BALOBA-1460 file (C-alpha; in Angstrom, 3 decimals):
// residues 344
<rec num="1" residu="m" x="-3.892" y="-15.462" z="-42.990"/>
<rec num="2" residu="t" x="-0.960" y="-17.951" z="-42.216"/>
<rec num="3" residu="s" x="2.352" y="-17.342" z="-44.228"/>
<rec num="4" residu="s" x="3.573" y="-20.368" z="-46.009"/>
<rec num="5" residu="p" x="6.282" y="-22.398" z="-43.940"/>
<rec num="6" residu="f" x="7.770" y="-23.673" z="-47.410"/>
<rec num="7" residu="r" x="8.404" y="-20.585" z="-49.089"/>
<rec num="8" residu="g" x="12.104" y="-19.743" z="-49.905"/>
<rec num="9" residu="q" x="13.910" y="-16.641" z="-50.725"/>
<rec num="10" residu="d" x="12.625" y="-17.254" z="-54.462"/>
<rec num="11" residu="g" x="8.885" y="-17.596" z="-53.309"/>
<rec num="12" residu="i" x="8.697" y="-21.198" z="-54.043"/>
<rec num="13" residu="a" x="8.716" y="-24.032" z="-51.427"/>
<rec num="14" residu="p" x="12.159" y="-25.378" z="-50.949"/>
<rec num="15" residu="v" x="11.159" y="-28.934" z="-49.846"/>
<rec num="16" residu="f" x="7.685" y="-30.544" z="-50.020"/>
<rec num="17" residu="p" x="5.851" y="-32.616" z="-47.138"/>
<rec num="18" residu="r" x="5.176" y="-36.112" z="-47.697"/>
<rec num="19" residu="v" x="2.849" y="-37.369" z="-49.820"/>
<rec num="20" residu="r" x="0.661" y="-39.884" z="-48.806"/>
<rec num="21" residu="r" x="0.468" y="-42.359" z="-48.639"/>
<rec num="22" residu="i" x="-0.448" y="-41.028" z="-50.904"/>
<rec num="23" residu="a" x="-1.898" y="-43.087" z="-51.171"/>
<rec num="24" residu="t" x="-2.180" y="-42.692" z="-50.257"/>
<rec num="25" residu="l" x="-0.463" y="-39.893" z="-51.406"/>
<rec num="26" residu="l" x="-1.595" y="-41.171" z="-51.482"/>
<rec num="27" residu="t" x="-3.745" y="-41.067" z="-54.692"/>
<rec num="28" residu="t" x="-4.415" y="-37.304" z="-55.363"/>
<rec num="29" residu="a" x="-5.486" y="-35.213" z="-57.600"/>
<rec num="30" residu="t" x="-5.532" y="-32.255" z="-60.190"/>
<rec num="31" residu="l" x="-9.018" y="-33.301" z="-59.908"/>
<rec num="32" residu="a" x="-10.781" y="-34.055" z="-63.075"/>
<rec num="33" residu="f" x="-12.934" y="-31.452" z="-61.862"/>
<rec num="34" residu="t" x="-14.374" y="-30.713" z="-65.211"/>
<rec num="35" residu="v" x="-16.876" y="-32.959" z="-63.487"/>
<rec num="36" residu="s" x="-19.799" y="-33.760" z="-65.845"/>
<rec num="37" residu="a" x="-22.763" y="-30.876" z="-65.366"/>
<rec num="38" residu="c" x="-24.826" y="-33.525" z="-63.688"/>
<rec num="39" residu="g" x="-22.039" y="-34.313" z="-61.157"/>
<rec num="40" residu="l" x="-21.750" y="-30.673" z="-60.175"/>
<rec num="41" residu="l" x="-25.623" y="-30.326" z="-59.574"/>
<rec num="42" residu="g" x="-25.272" y="-33.140" z="-57.126"/>
<rec num="43" residu="g" x="-26.340" y="-32.084" z="-53.458"/>
<rec num="44" residu="g" x="-28.262" y="-35.077" z="-52.779"/>
<rec num="45" residu="s" x="-27.594" y="-38.160" z="-50.661"/>
<rec num="46" residu="a" x="-25.797" y="-40.883" z="-51.902"/>
<rec num="47" residu="e" x="-28.495" y="-43.485" z="-50.165"/>
<rec num="48" residu="p" x="-31.336" y="-41.452" z="-48.377"/>
<rec num="49" residu="g" x="-32.249" y="-43.314" z="-45.288"/>
<rec num="50" residu="g" x="-34.082" y="-42.523" z="-42.176"/>
<rec num="51" residu="p" x="-32.654" y="-41.858" z="-38.707"/>
<rec num="52" residu="s" x="-30.962" y="-43.834" z="-36.610"/>
<rec num="53" residu="d" x="-32.228" y="-45.601" z="-33.414"/>
<rec num="54" residu="k" x="-29.752" y="-43.261" z="-31.501"/>
<rec num="55" residu="g" x="-30.965" y="-39.777" z="-32.685"/>
<rec num="56" residu="l" x="-28.725" y="-39.444" z="-35.650"/>
<rec num="57" residu="e" x="-30.253" y="-37.951" z="-38.822"/>
<rec num="58" residu="r" x="-29.099" y="-40.779" z="-40.659"/>
<rec num="59" residu="a" x="-28.652" y="-44.560" z="-39.700"/>
<rec num="60" residu="k" x="-26.353" y="-45.203" z="-42.564"/>
<rec num="61" residu="v" x="-23.628" y="-43.393" z="-44.495"/>
<rec num="62" residu="v" x="-21.830" y="-44.269" z="-47.836"/>
<rec num="63" residu="l" x="-18.072" y="-43.574" z="-47.979"/>
<rec num="64" residu="g" x="-15.601" y="-44.035" z="-50.827"/>
<rec num="65" residu="a" x="-11.926" y="-45.133" z="-49.677"/>
<rec num="66" residu="l" x="-8.835" y="-46.593" z="-51.228"/>
<rec num="67" residu="p" x="-7.064" y="-50.156" z="-50.055"/>
<rec num="68" residu="v" x="-4.273" y="-48.108" z="-48.444"/>
<rec num="69" residu="a" x="-2.745" y="-47.961" z="-45.055"/>
<rec num="70" residu="d" x="-4.334" y="-44.650" z="-44.210"/>
<rec num="71" residu="v" x="-7.831" y="-46.088" z="-43.931"/>
<rec num="72" residu="a" x="-6.762" y="-48.809" z="-41.450"/>
<rec num="73" residu="p" x="-8.467" y="-47.142" z="-38.522"/>
<rec num="74" residu="l" x="-11.658" y="-46.813" z="-40.901"/>
<rec num="75" residu="h" x="-11.761" y="-50.694" z="-40.958"/>
<rec num="76" residu="i" x="-10.732" y="-51.078" z="-37.253"/>
<rec num="77" residu="a" x="-13.591" y="-48.800" z="-36.127"/>
<rec num="78" residu="k" x="-16.195" y="-50.721" z="-38.415"/>
<rec num="79" residu="d" x="-15.124" y="-54.173" z="-37.484"/>
<rec num="80" residu="k" x="-14.961" y="-53.502" z="-33.591"/>
<rec num="81" residu="g" x="-18.351" y="-52.114" z="-33.811"/>
<rec num="82" residu="y" x="-17.237" y="-48.511" z="-33.020"/>
<rec num="83" residu="f" x="-19.753" y="-46.888" z="-35.565"/>
<rec num="84" residu="a" x="-22.556" y="-49.237" z="-34.793"/>
<rec num="85" residu="a" x="-22.420" y="-48.327" z="-30.954"/>
<rec num="86" residu="e" x="-22.841" y="-44.623" z="-32.182"/>
<rec num="87" residu="g" x="-25.941" y="-45.958" z="-33.999"/>
<rec num="88" residu="l" x="-24.246" y="-45.616" z="-37.466"/>
<rec num="89" residu="e" x="-23.592" y="-47.907" z="-40.225"/>
<rec num="90" residu="v" x="-20.720" y="-47.057" z="-42.785"/>
<rec num="91" residu="d" x="-20.868" y="-48.663" z="-46.316"/>
<rec num="92" residu="i" x="-17.271" y="-48.581" z="-47.418"/>
<rec num="93" residu="r" x="-17.178" y="-48.687" z="-51.123"/>
<rec num="94" residu="p" x="-14.015" y="-48.750" z="-53.207"/>
<rec num="95" residu="v" x="-12.838" y="-46.040" z="-55.233"/>
<rec num="96" residu="p" x="-9.712" y="-46.057" z="-57.911"/>
<rec num="97" residu="s" x="-8.422" y="-42.688" z="-56.428"/>
<rec num="98" residu="g" x="-9.038" y="-39.737" z="-54.319"/>
<rec num="99" residu="p" x="-9.804" y="-37.303" z="-57.061"/>
<rec num="100" residu="e" x="-12.226" y="-39.680" z="-58.478"/>
<rec num="101" residu="a" x="-14.029" y="-40.151" z="-54.601"/>
<rec num="102" residu="v" x="-13.961" y="-36.308" z="-54.435"/>
<rec num="103" residu="t" x="-15.620" y="-36.256" z="-57.729"/>
<rec num="104" residu="q" x="-18.172" y="-38.674" z="-56.637"/>
<rec num="105" residu="l" x="-18.716" y="-36.770" z="-53.382"/>
<rec num="106" residu="v" x="-19.620" y="-33.599" z="-55.206"/>
<rec num="107" residu="g" x="-21.942" y="-35.587" z="-57.470"/>
<rec num="108" residu="g" x="-23.765" y="-37.130" z="-54.692"/>
<rec num="109" residu="a" x="-22.634" y="-40.592" z="-54.989"/>
<rec num="110" residu="l" x="-20.891" y="-40.522" z="-51.494"/>
<rec num="111" residu="d" x="-21.919" y="-38.938" z="-48.438"/>
<rec num="112" residu="i" x="-18.231" y="-39.150" z="-47.206"/>
<rec num="113" residu="a" x="-14.848" y="-39.208" z="-49.064"/>
<rec num="114" residu="f" x="-11.341" y="-40.495" z="-48.158"/>
<rec num="115" residu="s" x="-8.702" y="-38.768" z="-50.349"/>
<rec num="116" residu="t" x="-5.261" y="-36.981" z="-50.149"/>
<rec num="117" residu="y" x="-5.995" y="-33.521" z="-49.116"/>
<rec num="118" residu="p" x="-5.141" y="-31.575" z="-52.590"/>
<rec num="119" residu="p" x="-8.724" y="-32.539" z="-54.377"/>
<rec num="120" residu="f" x="-10.315" y="-30.944" z="-51.484"/>
<rec num="121" residu="y" x="-8.312" y="-27.875" z="-51.649"/>
<rec num="122" residu="t" x="-8.510" y="-27.772" z="-55.374"/>
<rec num="123" residu="a" x="-12.316" y="-28.144" z="-55.469"/>
<rec num="124" residu="t" x="-12.661" y="-25.111" z="-53.256"/>
<rec num="125" residu="a" x="-10.295" y="-22.754" z="-54.982"/>
<rec num="126" residu="r" x="-11.901" y="-23.617" z="-58.431"/>
<rec num="127" residu="g" x="-15.267" y="-23.409" z="-57.014"/>
<rec num="128" residu="t" x="-16.294" y="-26.837" z="-58.187"/>
<rec num="129" residu="g" x="-17.411" y="-28.059" z="-54.845"/>
<rec num="130" residu="n" x="-18.272" y="-26.668" z="-51.538"/>
<rec num="131" residu="l" x="-16.645" y="-29.336" z="-49.210"/>
<rec num="132" residu="r" x="-15.655" y="-29.685" z="-45.551"/>
<rec num="133" residu="i" x="-12.793" y="-32.030" z="-43.798"/>
<rec num="134" residu="v" x="-14.490" y="-33.836" z="-41.130"/>
<rec num="135" residu="a" x="-11.410" y="-35.928" z="-40.260"/>
<rec num="136" residu="e" x="-7.790" y="-36.596" z="-40.871"/>
<rec num="137" residu="a" x="-6.491" y="-39.999" z="-41.905"/>
<rec num="138" residu="l" x="-2.665" y="-39.911" z="-42.137"/>
<rec num="139" residu="s" x="0.275" y="-37.747" z="-41.442"/>
<rec num="140" residu="a" x="3.721" y="-38.416" z="-43.139"/>
<rec num="141" residu="k" x="6.414" y="-39.892" z="-41.470"/>
<rec num="142" residu="e" x="9.919" y="-40.818" z="-42.808"/>
<rec num="143" residu="g" x="9.853" y="-43.417" z="-45.301"/>
<rec num="144" residu="t" x="5.895" y="-43.378" z="-46.275"/>
<rec num="145" residu="a" x="6.423" y="-41.133" z="-49.610"/>
<rec num="146" residu="v" x="9.421" y="-42.349" z="-51.472"/>
<rec num="147" residu="l" x="10.832" y="-41.598" z="-55.253"/>
<rec num="148" residu="m" x="12.164" y="-45.225" z="-56.058"/>
<rec num="149" residu="a" x="13.853" y="-46.622" z="-58.951"/>
<rec num="150" residu="t" x="15.009" y="-50.223" z="-60.296"/>
<rec num="151" residu="p" x="18.766" y="-51.285" z="-59.811"/>
<rec num="152" residu="n" x="19.318" y="-50.524" z="-63.825"/>
<rec num="153" residu="s" x="17.363" y="-47.030" z="-63.847"/>
<rec num="154" residu="p" x="19.441" y="-44.140" z="-65.164"/>
<rec num="155" residu="v" x="18.034" y="-42.428" z="-61.961"/>
<rec num="156" residu="k" x="20.622" y="-43.082" z="-59.242"/>
<rec num="157" residu="k" x="20.186" y="-40.007" z="-57.154"/>
<rec num="158" residu="p" x="18.066" y="-36.466" z="-57.295"/>
<rec num="159" residu="t" x="20.186" y="-34.959" z="-59.772"/>
<rec num="160" residu="d" x="19.538" y="-37.431" z="-62.326"/>
<rec num="161" residu="l" x="16.053" y="-36.536" z="-62.551"/>
<rec num="162" residu="a" x="16.660" y="-33.865" z="-65.331"/>
<rec num="163" residu="g" x="14.914" y="-35.033" z="-68.749"/>
<rec num="164" residu="r" x="13.466" y="-38.081" z="-66.900"/>
<rec num="165" residu="k" x="10.118" y="-39.914" z="-66.701"/>
<rec num="166" residu="v" x="8.618" y="-40.032" z="-63.202"/>
<rec num="167" residu="a" x="5.221" y="-41.827" z="-62.272"/>
<rec num="168" residu="v" x="2.949" y="-40.236" z="-59.984"/>
<rec num="169" residu="t" x="-0.521" y="-41.095" z="-59.168"/>
<rec num="170" residu="s" x="-1.773" y="-37.376" z="-60.527"/>
<rec num="171" residu="k" x="-0.320" y="-34.200" z="-61.947"/>
<rec num="172" residu="g" x="-0.873" y="-31.247" z="-60.040"/>
<rec num="173" residu="s" x="-1.197" y="-33.265" z="-56.816"/>
<rec num="174" residu="i" x="0.517" y="-33.682" z="-53.940"/>
<rec num="175" residu="s" x="2.592" y="-36.493" z="-55.684"/>
<rec num="176" residu="d" x="4.304" y="-34.407" z="-58.477"/>
<rec num="177" residu="v" x="4.479" y="-31.338" z="-56.241"/>
<rec num="178" residu="s" x="6.564" y="-33.337" z="-53.711"/>
<rec num="179" residu="v" x="8.810" y="-34.562" z="-56.358"/>
<rec num="180" residu="m" x="9.228" y="-31.138" z="-57.790"/>
<rec num="181" residu="a" x="10.139" y="-29.521" z="-54.385"/>
<rec num="182" residu="a" x="12.677" y="-32.151" z="-53.658"/>
<rec num="183" residu="a" x="14.162" y="-32.117" z="-57.305"/>
<rec num="184" residu="k" x="14.539" y="-28.080" z="-56.723"/>
<rec num="185" residu="v" x="16.419" y="-28.360" z="-53.477"/>
<rec num="186" residu="h" x="18.887" y="-30.615" z="-55.357"/>
<rec num="187" residu="g" x="19.378" y="-27.849" z="-58.113"/>
<rec num="188" residu="v" x="16.937" y="-30.011" z="-60.513"/>
<rec num="189" residu="e" x="14.607" y="-27.584" z="-62.889"/>
<rec num="190" residu="p" x="11.068" y="-29.323" z="-62.035"/>
<rec num="191" residu="s" x="9.785" y="-28.239" z="-65.539"/>
<rec num="192" residu="s" x="12.571" y="-30.661" z="-67.130"/>
<rec num="193" residu="i" x="10.847" y="-33.626" z="-65.337"/>
<rec num="194" residu="t" x="7.965" y="-35.610" z="-67.558"/>
<rec num="195" residu="f" x="5.361" y="-36.975" z="-64.970"/>
<rec num="196" residu="v" x="3.131" y="-39.909" z="-65.984"/>
<rec num="197" residu="d" x="-0.141" y="-40.378" z="-64.391"/>
<rec num="198" residu="m" x="-0.820" y="-43.977" z="-63.312"/>
<rec num="199" residu="p" x="-2.317" y="-46.054" z="-60.245"/>
<rec num="200" residu="f" x="0.086" y="-47.310" z="-57.658"/>
<rec num="201" residu="p" x="-0.511" y="-50.857" z="-58.542"/>
<rec num="202" residu="n" x="0.857" y="-50.195" z="-62.040"/>
<rec num="203" residu="m" x="4.012" y="-48.610" z="-60.962"/>
<rec num="204" residu="e" x="6.139" y="-51.429" z="-60.181"/>
<rec num="205" residu="a" x="5.533" y="-52.978" z="-63.642"/>
<rec num="206" residu="a" x="6.098" y="-49.710" z="-65.452"/>
<rec num="207" residu="m" x="9.756" y="-49.325" z="-63.512"/>
<rec num="208" residu="d" x="10.580" y="-53.090" z="-64.313"/>
<rec num="209" residu="q" x="9.773" y="-52.661" z="-67.976"/>
<rec num="210" residu="g" x="11.379" y="-49.396" z="-68.229"/>
<rec num="211" residu="s" x="8.758" y="-47.402" z="-69.446"/>
<rec num="212" residu="v" x="9.070" y="-45.048" z="-66.517"/>
<rec num="213" residu="d" x="12.556" y="-43.926" z="-64.895"/>
<rec num="214" residu="a" x="11.363" y="-43.728" z="-61.310"/>
<rec num="215" residu="a" x="8.042" y="-43.675" z="-59.629"/>
<rec num="216" residu="l" x="6.736" y="-41.849" z="-56.385"/>
<rec num="217" residu="l" x="5.457" y="-44.597" z="-54.275"/>
<rec num="218" residu="a" x="3.432" y="-44.810" z="-50.871"/>
<rec num="219" residu="e" x="2.874" y="-47.961" z="-48.640"/>
<rec num="220" residu="p" x="2.434" y="-50.811" z="-49.097"/>
<rec num="221" residu="f" x="3.552" y="-50.066" z="-52.820"/>
<rec num="222" residu="i" x="7.053" y="-49.100" z="-51.320"/>
<rec num="223" residu="t" x="7.511" y="-52.487" z="-49.682"/>
<rec num="224" residu="k" x="6.258" y="-54.530" z="-52.542"/>
<rec num="225" residu="a" x="8.292" y="-52.923" z="-55.106"/>
<rec num="226" residu="s" x="11.541" y="-53.264" z="-53.087"/>
<rec num="227" residu="k" x="10.599" y="-56.894" z="-52.362"/>
<rec num="228" residu="n" x="9.519" y="-57.824" z="-55.973"/>
<rec num="229" residu="i" x="11.693" y="-55.904" z="-58.528"/>
<rec num="230" residu="g" x="14.628" y="-54.779" z="-55.920"/>
<rec num="231" residu="a" x="13.729" y="-51.173" z="-56.193"/>
<rec num="232" residu="r" x="15.680" y="-48.713" z="-54.171"/>
<rec num="233" residu="e" x="15.037" y="-45.285" z="-52.786"/>
<rec num="234" residu="v" x="16.277" y="-42.237" z="-54.647"/>
<rec num="235" residu="f" x="14.896" y="-39.918" z="-52.062"/>
<rec num="236" residu="d" x="12.414" y="-39.506" z="-49.400"/>
<rec num="237" residu="t" x="10.051" y="-36.948" z="-49.782"/>
<rec num="238" residu="a" x="8.428" y="-37.442" z="-46.391"/>
<rec num="239" residu="s" x="11.413" y="-35.919" z="-44.541"/>
<rec num="240" residu="g" x="13.362" y="-32.795" z="-43.319"/>
<rec num="241" residu="p" x="11.588" y="-29.395" z="-42.632"/>
<rec num="242" residu="t" x="8.030" y="-30.973" z="-44.022"/>
<rec num="243" residu="a" x="7.989" y="-33.974" z="-41.617"/>
<rec num="244" residu="g" x="4.612" y="-34.799" z="-40.333"/>
<rec num="245" residu="l" x="2.521" y="-33.151" z="-43.274"/>
<rec num="246" residu="p" x="-0.955" y="-34.034" z="-43.120"/>
<rec num="247" residu="l" x="-1.548" y="-36.434" z="-45.881"/>
<rec num="248" residu="s" x="-4.932" y="-37.656" z="-46.246"/>
<rec num="249" residu="g" x="-8.450" y="-37.191" z="-44.521"/>
<rec num="250" residu="y" x="-12.001" y="-37.432" z="-45.029"/>
<rec num="251" residu="g" x="-14.270" y="-34.800" z="-46.671"/>
<rec num="252" residu="a" x="-18.231" y="-34.313" z="-46.866"/>
<rec num="253" residu="r" x="-20.277" y="-31.686" z="-48.910"/>
<rec num="254" residu="a" x="-21.071" y="-28.695" z="-46.674"/>
<rec num="255" residu="d" x="-24.737" y="-29.108" z="-47.226"/>
<rec num="256" residu="f" x="-24.699" y="-32.992" z="-45.803"/>
<rec num="257" residu="v" x="-22.678" y="-31.474" z="-42.998"/>
<rec num="258" residu="e" x="-25.255" y="-29.014" z="-42.472"/>
<rec num="259" residu="r" x="-28.188" y="-31.315" z="-42.607"/>
<rec num="260" residu="n" x="-26.803" y="-34.117" z="-40.690"/>
<rec num="261" residu="p" x="-24.701" y="-32.498" z="-37.738"/>
<rec num="262" residu="k" x="-25.239" y="-35.508" z="-35.224"/>
<rec num="263" residu="t" x="-24.271" y="-38.102" z="-38.016"/>
<rec num="264" residu="i" x="-21.099" y="-36.299" z="-38.633"/>
<rec num="265" residu="a" x="-20.279" y="-35.967" z="-35.099"/>
<rec num="266" residu="a" x="-21.051" y="-39.606" z="-34.564"/>
<rec num="267" residu="f" x="-18.506" y="-40.640" z="-37.400"/>
<rec num="268" residu="q" x="-16.103" y="-38.629" z="-35.961"/>
<rec num="269" residu="r" x="-16.086" y="-39.926" z="-32.368"/>
<rec num="270" residu="a" x="-15.899" y="-43.698" z="-33.530"/>
<rec num="271" residu="l" x="-13.168" y="-42.856" z="-35.951"/>
<rec num="272" residu="s" x="-11.245" y="-40.814" z="-33.510"/>
<rec num="273" residu="r" x="-11.159" y="-43.888" z="-31.190"/>
<rec num="274" residu="a" x="-9.987" y="-46.142" z="-34.057"/>
<rec num="275" residu="q" x="-7.147" y="-43.629" z="-34.833"/>
<rec num="276" residu="g" x="-5.812" y="-43.429" z="-31.294"/>
<rec num="277" residu="e" x="-5.777" y="-47.357" z="-31.196"/>
<rec num="278" residu="a" x="-4.176" y="-47.567" z="-34.800"/>
<rec num="279" residu="e" x="-1.568" y="-45.354" z="-33.574"/>
<rec num="280" residu="a" x="-0.652" y="-46.932" z="-30.370"/>
<rec num="281" residu="d" x="-1.033" y="-50.678" z="-31.630"/>
<rec num="282" residu="r" x="0.663" y="-51.485" z="-35.084"/>
<rec num="283" residu="q" x="-0.548" y="-54.987" z="-34.892"/>
<rec num="284" residu="q" x="-4.090" y="-53.903" z="-35.261"/>
<rec num="285" residu="v" x="-3.058" y="-51.830" z="-38.592"/>
<rec num="286" residu="e" x="-1.060" y="-54.991" z="-39.690"/>
<rec num="287" residu="a" x="-4.393" y="-57.231" z="-39.289"/>
<rec num="288" residu="q" x="-6.493" y="-54.968" z="-41.223"/>
<rec num="289" residu="l" x="-4.183" y="-54.410" z="-43.981"/>
<rec num="290" residu="q" x="-4.165" y="-58.179" z="-44.234"/>
<rec num="291" residu="k" x="-7.906" y="-58.298" z="-44.551"/>
<rec num="292" residu="y" x="-8.763" y="-55.130" z="-46.737"/>
<rec num="293" residu="a" x="-5.856" y="-54.735" z="-48.774"/>
<rec num="294" residu="n" x="-5.142" y="-58.391" z="-49.334"/>
<rec num="295" residu="i" x="-1.281" y="-57.603" z="-48.100"/>
<rec num="296" residu="d" x="0.606" y="-60.491" z="-46.864"/>
<rec num="297" residu="a" x="1.900" y="-60.697" z="-43.175"/>
<rec num="298" residu="e" x="5.508" y="-60.165" z="-44.010"/>
<rec num="299" residu="t" x="4.785" y="-57.136" z="-46.185"/>
<rec num="300" residu="a" x="2.624" y="-55.630" z="-43.431"/>
<rec num="301" residu="r" x="5.126" y="-56.318" z="-40.910"/>
<rec num="302" residu="l" x="7.627" y="-54.622" z="-43.087"/>
<rec num="303" residu="m" x="5.827" y="-51.487" z="-44.011"/>
<rec num="304" residu="k" x="6.889" y="-48.098" z="-42.449"/>
<rec num="305" residu="l" x="3.538" y="-46.340" z="-41.283"/>
<rec num="306" residu="g" x="2.551" y="-42.646" z="-40.903"/>
<rec num="307" residu="s" x="0.957" y="-41.056" z="-38.075"/>
<rec num="308" residu="y" x="-2.952" y="-41.742" z="-37.369"/>
<rec num="309" residu="p" x="-3.971" y="-38.294" z="-35.953"/>
<rec num="310" residu="t" x="-7.216" y="-37.907" z="-33.613"/>
<rec num="311" residu="t" x="-7.807" y="-34.288" z="-33.942"/>
<rec num="312" residu="l" x="-8.121" y="-31.532" z="-36.680"/>
<rec num="313" residu="e" x="-5.245" y="-28.963" z="-36.155"/>
<rec num="314" residu="v" x="-5.825" y="-26.030" z="-38.358"/>
<rec num="315" residu="n" x="-1.971" y="-24.564" z="-38.348"/>
<rec num="316" residu="r" x="-1.110" y="-28.245" z="-39.497"/>
<rec num="317" residu="l" x="-3.855" y="-28.657" z="-42.156"/>
<rec num="318" residu="q" x="-3.095" y="-25.224" z="-43.423"/>
<rec num="319" residu="r" x="0.590" y="-26.313" z="-44.862"/>
<rec num="320" residu="v" x="-1.039" y="-28.383" z="-47.702"/>
<rec num="321" residu="p" x="-3.053" y="-25.537" z="-49.440"/>
<rec num="322" residu="d" x="-0.009" y="-23.274" z="-48.560"/>
<rec num="323" residu="l" x="2.126" y="-25.434" z="-50.527"/>
<rec num="324" residu="l" x="-0.307" y="-26.149" z="-53.399"/>
<rec num="325" residu="f" x="-0.433" y="-22.388" z="-53.783"/>
<rec num="326" residu="d" x="3.361" y="-21.985" z="-53.979"/>
<rec num="327" residu="f" x="3.910" y="-24.450" z="-56.848"/>
<rec num="328" residu="g" x="0.695" y="-23.228" z="-58.886"/>
<rec num="329" residu="v" x="-1.394" y="-26.239" z="-58.370"/>
<rec num="330" residu="i" x="-4.144" y="-23.697" z="-57.001"/>
<rec num="331" residu="k" x="-4.435" y="-19.965" z="-58.098"/>
<rec num="332" residu="k" x="-5.848" y="-18.512" z="-55.084"/>
<rec num="333" residu="r" x="-5.167" y="-19.052" z="-51.365"/>
<rec num="334" residu="v" x="-7.462" y="-21.380" z="-49.263"/>
<rec num="335" residu="e" x="-7.805" y="-21.194" z="-45.541"/>
<rec num="336" residu="a" x="-8.016" y="-24.512" z="-43.939"/>
<rec num="337" residu="k" x="-10.040" y="-23.402" z="-41.054"/>
<rec num="338" residu="d" x="-12.816" y="-22.416" z="-43.635"/>
<rec num="339" residu="l" x="-13.171" y="-26.245" z="-44.499"/>
<rec num="340" residu="i" x="-12.518" y="-27.995" z="-40.977"/>
<rec num="341" residu="v" x="-15.685" y="-29.213" z="-39.047"/>
<rec num="342" residu="q" x="-14.097" y="-29.530" z="-35.438"/>
<rec num="343" residu="p" x="-15.990" y="-32.428" z="-33.360"/>
<rec num="344" residu="r" x="-18.847" y="-31.690" z="-31.283"/>
């Protein structure tokens, strides 16, 4: 078992890695994995179909994703025919959050789900889902997960957080954990902060109206809030010793992976090709953001992007469950190596 790289002398992570992008911190979750009984029973497939003409067990998979920068390579792979070249059709369906995507995955409504990592690890730790990680989506870079506030907010610096309301996509997720870790580094007791759950698109208005004092944002919402309401950075949760933290990825149920190994391998090959292109060519990412996320060209150009990994690295992915355990989000340690499906 790997020891946590975040644990300080008091046994608690001193700084948290970056959220998502959140989203897409992304969009993460305590996972209302008080999933309904029917959801927990789900082991079936979203849309059962026959094999493909290239020898895959399935010609089509249903994938749930949010309209965030993390999934630009997914859309590149679809638009440029990389999935089709593998004999695979990927039906991309919108979901409101990562936790909801994982809930649908467990219930059988999706074959593959995009999410920030905590819902995958939370489901495993709580025994509410037998899941596997089949591909990475995004790793954090400086400026991709930022606590922001309006010019008239009482939160001017990290030490101002005590007693304040902070918007996060979900409590018990990478969102609030990252804020708590950064607050602790600056001498603020995390329990003094009131976290308010809300979707990224609602945070700008909430800050502007004063219903929250600050918000943990990911791109493109960082750039939008800066342009629209003059929001400014309080601190960057995606910097320091946690630089490069894995933020989001793609998961599937263990039974689906076992029944469809060739299908999963085809998905991995096509997505990895697109991830590499996205990492090397920002213009492709900007073009996709304008299409699937309805972002204007100027915002797409100004956005700070994370990294698009092409491989699944166990040691790097282990950082997330270690952090979740250190902050009490999960009550037992989870080994990332037990969830990862390496490409064939």
